[in-house]
C-alpha positions in Angstrom: 0.0 0.0 0.0 1.5 3.3 -1.0 1.7 6.1 1.6 -1.1 8.7 1.6 1.2 11.5 2.6 4.9 12.2 2.8 6.9 14.5 5.1 10.3 15.8 4.1 12.3 16.3 7.2 15.3 18.6 6.9 18.4 17.1 8.6 21.3 19.2 7.4 22.2 21.4 4.4 21.5 19.3 1.3 20.1 16.4 3.4 16.4 15.5 3.8 14.7 12.4 5.3 11.4 11.3 3.8 8.7 9.8 6.0 5.8 7.9 4.5 2.6 8.5 6.4 0.2 5.7 5.8 -2.7 7.3 7.7 -3.0 10.9 8.8 -4.7 11.1 12.2 -4.4 14.9 12.5 -2.8 17.7 10.4 -3.2 21.3 11.1 -1.7 24.5 12.5 -1.7 25.4 16.2 -0.9 28.9 17.3 2.8 28.0 17.3 3.5 25.2 14.8 2.3 22.9 12.1 1.4 19.5 13.6 1.1 16.1 11.9 0.2 12.9 13.8 0.0 9.8 11.6 0.8 6.2 11.2 4.3 5.4 9.9 6.5 2.3 9.7 7.5 3.2 13.3 4.0 3.3 14.6 2.0 6.4 15.4 4.3 9.4 15.1 4.4 13.1 15.9 5.8 15.8 13.6 6.1 19.5 14.3 7.0 21.8 11.5 8.1 18.7 9.5 10.5 17.6 12.2 9.9 14.2 13.7 9.4 14.7 17.4 8.7 11.1 18.5 7.5 7.8 17.2 5.7 4.9 18.9 8.7 2.6 18.2 11.6 4.8 19.5 10.0 7.3 21.9 11.0 5.4 25.1 14.7 5.3 24.0 14.5 9.1 23.5 12.7 9.9 26.7 14.7 7.6 29.0 18.0 8.9 27.6 16.8 12.5 28.2 15.5 12.0 31.8 17.0 9.0 33.5 20.6 10.3 33.7 19.4 13.5 35.2 17.3 11.7 37.8 20.4 9.7 38.8 22.7 12.7 38.9 20.4 14.7 41.2 20.9 14.3 44.9 17.1 14.1 45.4 14.1 13.7 43.2 10.9 15.1 44.7 10.2 18.3 42.7 10.6 18.2 38.9 10.0 21.0 36.3 9.4 20.0 32.7 9.5 22.7 29.9 8.2 21.4 26.6 8.0 17.7 26.0 4.3 17.8 24.9 3.8 14.1 25.0 4.0 13.9 28.8 6.2 10.7 28.8 8.9 12.3 31.0 6.4 13.4 33.6 5.2 9.8 34.0 8.8 8.6 34.3 9.6 11.2 36.9 6.7 10.1 39.0 7.6 6.4 38.7 11.1 7.4 39.8 9.7 8.9 43.0 8.9 12.6 42.2 5.9 13.8 44.2 5.5 17.1 42.4 5.9 17.7 38.7 5.2 21.0 37.0 4.8 20.6 33.2 5.0 23.8 31.3 4.2 24.0 27.6 3.3 27.0 25.5 1.2 25.0 23.0 -2.0 23.9 24.7 -3.5 22.5 21.5 -0.4 20.4 20.7 -0.4 18.8 24.2 -4.1 17.9 23.9 -3.6 16.5 20.4 -0.8 14.3 21.7 -3.1 13.0 24.5 -5.9 12.3 22.0 -3.9 10.5 19.4 -0.6 9.2 20.7 -0.6 5.7 22.4 2.3 6.9 24.7 2.4 9.7 27.2 -0.7 11.3 28.7 -4.1 9.8 28.1 -6.9 12.3 27.8 -8.1 11.5 31.3 -4.6 11.8 32.8 -4.2 15.2 31.0 -7.6 16.4 32.4 -6.4 15.5 35.9 -3.0 17.2 35.3 -4.7 20.4 34.0 -6.7 20.5 37.3 -3.6 19.6 39.4 -5.3 16.5 40.8 -2.2 14.5 41.4 1.6 14.7 41.3 1.6 16.3 37.8 0.3 19.8 37.1 0.2 21.2 33.5 0.6 24.9 32.9 0.0 26.3 29.4 2.3 29.3 29.3 5.7 30.5 28.1 8.5 28.4 29.6 10.8 31.4 29.7 8.4 33.4 31.9 7.6 30.5 34.1 11.3 29.8 34.9 12.0 33.5 35.3 9.4 33.7 38.0 10.6 30.6 39.7 14.3 31.8 39.7 13.3 35.2 41.1 10.9 33.7 43.7 13.5 31.5 45.3 11.4 28.4 44.7 13.6 25.3 43.9 13.3 22.1 41.9 15.5 19.0 42.0 15.4 18.6 38.3 14.7 21.1 35.5 14.2 19.5 32.1 14.0 21.4 28.9 12.8 19.3 25.9 12.3 21.3 22.7 12.7 21.0 19.0 16.3 21.5 17.8 17.6 25.1 17.9 17.0 26.8 14.6 19.9 29.1 14.0 18.8 29.8 10.4 15.4 31.0 11.7 15.9 33.7 14.3 12.1 34.1 14.6 11.7 30.6 16.1 10.3 31.4 19.5 11.9 28.4 21.2 15.5 29.5 20.3 15.7 31.7 23.3 15.2 28.7 25.6 18.6 27.4 24.4 20.4 30.5 25.3 22.9 31.1 28.1 20.5 33.5 29.9 17.8 30.9 30.1 20.2 28.2 31.2 21.3 30.4 34.0 17.7 30.9 35.1 17.2 27.2 35.0 20.3 26.8 37.2 18.9 29.3 39.7 15.7 27.4 39.8 17.4 24.3 41.2 18.3 23.6 44.8 21.5 22.2 46.1 22.4 19.0 44.2 19.8 19.9 41.5 20.2 19.1 37.9 19.3 21.0 34.7 18.9 18.8 31.6 18.5 19.9 28.0 17.9 18.2 24.7 21.1 19.5 23.3 21.2 18.6 19.6 22.6 15.8 17.4 26.0 14.3 17.8 26.5 13.3 14.2 29.3 15.2 12.4 27.0 16.8 9.8 24.5 18.1 12.3 26.4 18.9 15.5 26.3 22.7 15.5 23.5 22.9 18.2 25.3 20.4 20.4 28.6 22.4 20.2 26.8 25.6 21.1 24.9 23.9 24.0 28.1 22.4 25.4 29.7 25.8 25.4 26.8 27.4 27.2 26.6 24.6 29.8 30.4 24.9 30.4 30.0 28.6 31.1 26.9 28.1 33.4 27.5 25.0 35.5 30.2 23.6 37.7 29.6 20.0 36.5 28.5 19.1 33.0 27.8 15.6 31.8 26.2 14.2 28.7 24.4 11.2 27.3 24.9 10.8 23.5 22.4 8.0 22.7 23.7 5.1 20.7 20.2 4.1 19.5 18.8 7.5 18.7 20.2 10.6 17.0 20.2 13.0 20.0 22.5 14.0 22.8 21.5 15.4 26.1 23.4 17.6 28.6 23.1 17.6 32.4 24.4 20.4 34.5 24.9 20.9 38.3 25.9 24.2 39.9 28.4 22.5 42.1 31.4 20.2 41.3 31.0 16.4 41.0 34.3 14.7 40.5 32.9 11.7 38.5 29.3 12.2 37.4 29.2 9.0 35.4 30.3 6.9 38.4 27.7 8.6 40.5 24.9 7.8 38.0 26.0 4.2 37.7 26.1 3.8 41.5 22.6 5.2 41.9 21.2 3.2 39.1 21.8 0.0 41.0 19.4 1.0 43.8 16.9 3.1 41.7 13.2 2.4 42.2 12.8 3.0 38.4 14.3 0.3 36.2 15.0 1.7 32.7 14.0 -0.5 29.8 16.3 1.1 27.2 19.6 1.9 29.0 21.8 0.3 31.7 25.1 0.9 33.5 27.2 -0.1 30.4 25.2 2.4 28.3 25.9 5.1 30.9 29.7 4.3 31.0 30.0 4.3 27.2 27.7 7.2 26.1 28.8 9.9 28.6 31.7 10.9 26.5 31.1 13.6 23.9 31.9 12.9 20.2 35.5 13.6 19.2 34.7 16.6 17.0 32.5 18.2 19.6 35.2 17.8 22.3 37.7 19.4 19.9 35.4 22.3 19.2 34.8 23.1 22.9 38.4 22.5 24.1 39.4 25.4 26.3 35.8 26.6 27.0 36.2 25.7 30.7 36.9 22.8 33.0 33.2 22.0 33.4 32.7 21.4 29.7 35.8 19.3 29.2 36.1 17.4 32.5 32.5 16.9 33.3 31.4 15.8 29.8 34.5 14.3 28.4 
């Protein structure tokens, strides 16, 4: 059966990936982006502005790589702040790990509700209804993540983990509203919103040689902002994630591996060997950020 729809996903200059959509479940514009949800060879999949955000087949690999190392690196996990991540998967993982209070902030209310309606992972519609009311450990806030974090940082309120999960930074499109949530000013506000031993985690870009510009910029910003920087460059997905603590941790990978052994949450897509092998930045990224600061080199290298 031929596909009823195709999405051309830009990867790098001169490089495009084509997705066959066998059935379109939703296509339309929200206030902030063009959203397509449809059935692909990887199951039901989410696309925003032609970028694949998640698929039924690989979403857990992505979300565990994003969140689990941060939960292990944090000294405690009771209060978690999530910015973006419309599907809601990381909120569920945080609760299963032991978080008792999760604030989920997303600027695109319609996209979050579409995910709950159509995706077989993340929030169900009833779970989202409860989270919108704050009836449980997760509370959803539909507002600008920048403003939410700014208020938190100024108020003195603290989180154990602050997670920022957004589409890739778009340097070629300065009008993309989410670009500012990659910047050094926002990372500093996220740092100020964490308590002692708290962790900031960011979807930091792609480690492949032909698409690593966002990752290089992110490592530089983290190195200038945090006393400890670690990474997880997924070997089964195409994304890398950065983890920052304000204080200094001599061996963040060893700490994560130690805590994994007694964690109440058992990851299904990564283990101690994955943590040991994937917390070293790719060669060309390390060369590009050499000299930025000890945090960027020693913590993530």
